[in-house]
Every structure is written in structure tokens, then in C-alpha cells.
N, C-alpha and C positions, 0 to 999 in steps of 0.2 A: 875510406871513400874512394881511393884510387882503384882498389880492387873492384868496387861496384861499377865504376865508370868503364873499367877494362872489360868486364863481363858484358855490359851493355853494348860496347863496340864489337865484341865478339858476335853477338846476336845480329848486329847491324850488318856486318859483312858476310856472315855465314848464310844469311837468308835474305830474301827480298823484303824490303821495308814496306810495311802496311800502314804505319801511322802517318799522319799528316806531317810533311817535312817543312813546308813554308813557315817563315817566322810568324809569331803571334803579335798582334798590335791591339791597343785599346783605343787609339784615335782613328779608327777606320773612317768615320764620317768626315774627318779632316784630311784624310790620306787617300783620296779617290784615285789619284795618279799612280800611287803605289799598288793599287788593286787592279786597275783597268786602263790599258793604253788608249782606249777610245775616248777617255776624258781629256787627253792632251789638247790644250788650247781652246777648249769648248766654252770657257768663261770669258775669253777675250783678253784677259790680263796675263802678265808674266808672273808666275807663282813659284816660289822657292819654299820647300818644306824639308825639315829635318826632324827625325825622331830618334831618341836614345832610350832604349828599354833595358831594364835589369829585371829579369824574371826569376821568381822563386828565390828571393833573398834568403840566405842562410844555408843554401846547398853549395858545396864546392863543385865547380864545373857547371853551374847553372847557366842557362842561355843569356847571352849579352848581345844585343842587336842594335846596330846603328843604320838608319835609312836616310838617304838624301834624294829628293826628287826636284826636278826643274822642268817646267812646261810652259809653253807659250803659243798663242795663236799666230798664224802666218798672215793674217789679214793686213797688218801694217805694211807688209811688202807686196800686197796685192795678190796673195795666193790663198787658196782654200785650205782649210785644215789646221793642224797644229803639230808641234814637235815636242818631244819629251825626253828626259834623261832620268834614269833610276839607278842608284848605287846602293847596294845592301852589303853590310859586313856582319855576319852572324857567327858567333862563337859558342859552341856547346862542348864543354869538356875538352877533349883532345882534337875535336873536329872544328875546322874553320872553313866557312863558306863565304866566298866573295862573288857577287853577281853585279855585272854592269850591263845595262840594256839601253838601247836607243829606241824611241817610239815615234810612230807617225799615225795621226788620226785624220781621216777624211771626213769632212763635215757636210751633211746633207740636210737642207731645210725640209721639214715635214710639217706642213701647215704652220702653226705658230711655235713649233718646237724644233730642236736640233738633234740629229742623230750623229754620233761619232763612231766611225768604223775604224778600229785601231789595230795595229800590229806592233809588236816589239821584238827585237832580236839583239843578242849580245853574247857575252861569255860568262860562264859559271866556273869558278875555280874552287874545287873541293880539295882540301888538304887535311892530312892527319899528322899531327905533331905530338909525338910522345914515344916513350919507351914502353913497349907492351910485354917485355920479357919479365915475368914474375915467377915466384916460387910456387904459385898456385897452379896445379895442373889443369884446373877448370878454366882459369883465365888464359892460359897459354894455348891459344887456338891458332892453328896454321893459317886461318883466314885473315888473321891480323898482320899488318905490316910491322916488322920488327923495329923499324925506324920511321922517321917522318917521310911522308910521300904526298904528292899532289897530282891532280889531274885537271886539265882544262877541257870544258865541254861547251858545245854550242847550244844556246838556249833560245827558245822561241815561244811567244805568247800571242793571244788574240783577245779582242774585246769589243763589245758593243755598249755604247753609253748614250742614253736619251735623256734630255732635259726639256721641260716645258713649264714656263712660269715658275711656280714654287715646287714642282715635282721633278724627281730624277729617278732613274733606274739603270742598272748596268749588269751585264753578264759577261764574264771573262774566264779565260783558262790560261794557266801557266804550264811550262814544260810540255808543250804540245807533242814533241817528238820523243819524250821520255828518254833523254840521253843517258847512256850507261857509262859508268866509271869502272874500268878494270885495273886493279892494282897488281903489283909485281908478285904478290902471293896469290893464293887461290881465291882470295876475297874479291867481291865486286858489289857494287850498289848502283842504283839508278835514281834519277829525279822523276818521281811519280807525278803524273798529270793531276793538277788541282783545278777545281771549279769554284767560281765566286759569283754570287748574286747579291747585289746591294740595291736598296731602294730607300727613299726618304721623301718627306714632304714638310714644307715650312707653313705653319699655321699662324696667321696674324690674329692675335686675341683682341678683345674689345679695348683693352689698354694698349695704345699704340706703341708704348715703350717695350712691350713684351712679345717675343716670338717663341713659339713652341715647335720643335723639330723632332718628330719621332723618326726612327730609321731602323732598318733591319739588314743584317748581313748573314748569308748562308755560305758556309765553306764546306767543301767535300773533296775527298780524293777517290770517290767512287766506292769506298768501303766504309769509312767513318764520316759522319756529318756533324757539323757544329752550327748552332744558331746563336746569333747575337741580337738582342733586342735593346734599343737605346732610346732615351728621351733626353734632349738638351733644351734648356730654357735660356734664351738670349735676352739680355736686358740692354736697351738703348743701343743695340747693334754693336756693343763693345765688350760686355761681360757675359760669360756663360757658366752654367753649372749643369751637370747631368748625371745620369746613372745608366749603366749597362748591365744586363743579365746575360751571361755566357753560360749556356747549359752545360752541366756536369763539370764546370770549371771555376767560375768566379763571379762575384758582383763587383762592378767597377764604378768608382766615383771620379768624376771629371770636373775640373774648374779651369778657367782661363780668362784672358782679357786681351783686347787689342790695345797695345801700349800707345803707339803713335804711328802715323803715316803708313798704315798697312802692316805693321809688325805685330804679330800675335804670339803669345806665350801661353802654353797650356800644360797641365799636369794631370796624370791619371794614376790612381792607386787601385790595385786589384786585391780584393779580399778573397782569398782562395777558399773554395767550397769542397774540393776533393780531399782525399787523404793526404795529399802533399802538404796541407796546412799544418800537419803535426811537426814538420821540420822546417817550415818556412814562415817568415813574417809577412809575406806578400810580394807583389811585384810593383815596380815603379816605372813610369814612362813620362818623359818630358818632350813637349812639342814646341818647335819654334818655326814660324812661317813668316814670309814677307811677300806681299802682293803689290804690284804697281802696273801702271799702264803707260805704253809708249805712244799713245794716240798723238798725232801731229796737231798741234794747236796753231791755227793760222793767225798771224799778227795782222790786225787791221791796217790797211794802207791809207795814206793821206794823199789826196790829189787837189791841186789848185784849180783845175778846170771845173766849171759849173756843171759840165755834162755828167760828172760823177757824184754830184751832191744827192 
């Protein structure tokens, strides 16, 4: 397996990467901040979300991703817009990627809806940790660093997010400047620009306890494109179950619940449809989120004067 991973990394650094590089998630509909900086603060609450994903279980060196986002509206302090923080730790074989971004979204009222115009900026640390010296002449590529090495890059993203009543839609892009990492060997790679479009609508059924929320996510790096089609059924505003079809990749089953006081816990299982399924039992992802509001509650004052009765 080590030989296979080494060959893959040889291809990674010897040529420009054409495959999608950004991490895969199955809770996209609950992770709008991680996709689009324009979403920051648009709901008015303070929202904390963390995702832990184990992809392609059964493969040595398979992707392991942890995401943490925090976003809030600035309205409690009398300012327009919202702020956000996103931290991603993504490990694939010998490669480790750590991305930290700060986001700002300017909110503009458009009729009865709100448009968030967002930007995020931060640091992307790409590190290679491993010994690539092998007895295999194919695997020994001069483009590979002989020992562990890392590069820090400046990363920039943009996003538009619109919401009105029960509808939302967002368009965003990561790695706008496509920063390039040049290693001490002849190898180099870069963060390819990615594009995301997401939309969804909440449908209130005749049974007031049940909501139906279909959504769609389109991801592209300009060369390859992936479509996610999802339907989530929400019961009593607290329990949900759903299914996602990700073309050429997987069918995803989702379940979750709001436990108490804005704390939500969710789980997703990816049933792999591609040839990878022959060596993998699937992918697992756990969601934990917490939402609360810092709205100032005014305490009623008591006066003895009859003028204030």
C-alpha cells in the first residue's frame, strides 16, 4: 500500500493536479458556512459546527477530515453583516493540509430577502510527512521530497448567498489566486480554484409536524464537475432523516436530531458506487452543531409614579 501511495504522490508533484482537491462532505446542507463565506451571520444567531469525516474506510492512507466553523451576525453590536471562522484539517496518506480562514459578509436587504456578499482570507499549510526513498525505481521520483516538508500559502475565497423565506441559494469560489507551493525538489503543486453552487427550499407539508427540504450542490474545478441531490425530512423541527445521491460516487444516508437547547447531532454513511467499493466498507461522517442567540432581553422596569402606568 505504501508503494501505491508513493506513486500517487509522484504523479501529484510531477504534474499539475486536475482532480478536485477540496475535502468531500456529506452534510453540505448543514455546512453552508464551510462552503460559502457569504452565509456568515445571515441567520442572525451564533452558530458553531464541527464535522469529522472518515472516507473510504478500509484503505490505508484514506482521507481523514475535521472541519470547524463559527459564524455570527454583527447586528447585536449595531453593525451590518456577519463574521466567520473556518478551520480545516485534512489528511490524505503522507499529505497533511491545514486551512484557517476568517470571513466577512456584508448583508444587503433585497425586498423581503437578504443577500450576503462574503470574502474569506487566511493561511493554507500544505505538508508532506514521509520517507519516499524506496527500492522501486518507479516510485523514486526526483519530484518527491526525500523527507518531510511544508509550505505556507495565502488563500482567498469569495461568495454570494441569498435567502428569502424558505428558499436559499449560494455561489462561491475557493482558492481564487490559485497559490502555488514550490518544494525543495523539482516538485510543485498548486491549489486549484473550485466553484460551488448550492440551493435548497423548505416545503411545509399538510402535516404541520413534517417539513421536506430538497437541496442541490454542484462542485467544479473547471475540469471535473460533481452533482449532489439531497432530500431531508424534518419531524417536529427536531428529528431528521434524508438521502443524497452524489453522481459517480455514492448514495448517502443521513439521520440526526436536536438534542436540547440548540445542540444538534447528525450522522451520515456513504455507500460507495464507484470501483473503490471493492476495497472499502464506505465512509462515515459525524456532525455536531450548536446555535444560540445573544439578543438583548430588556427587563421590565417598575415605577411608582402613576404617569408610567
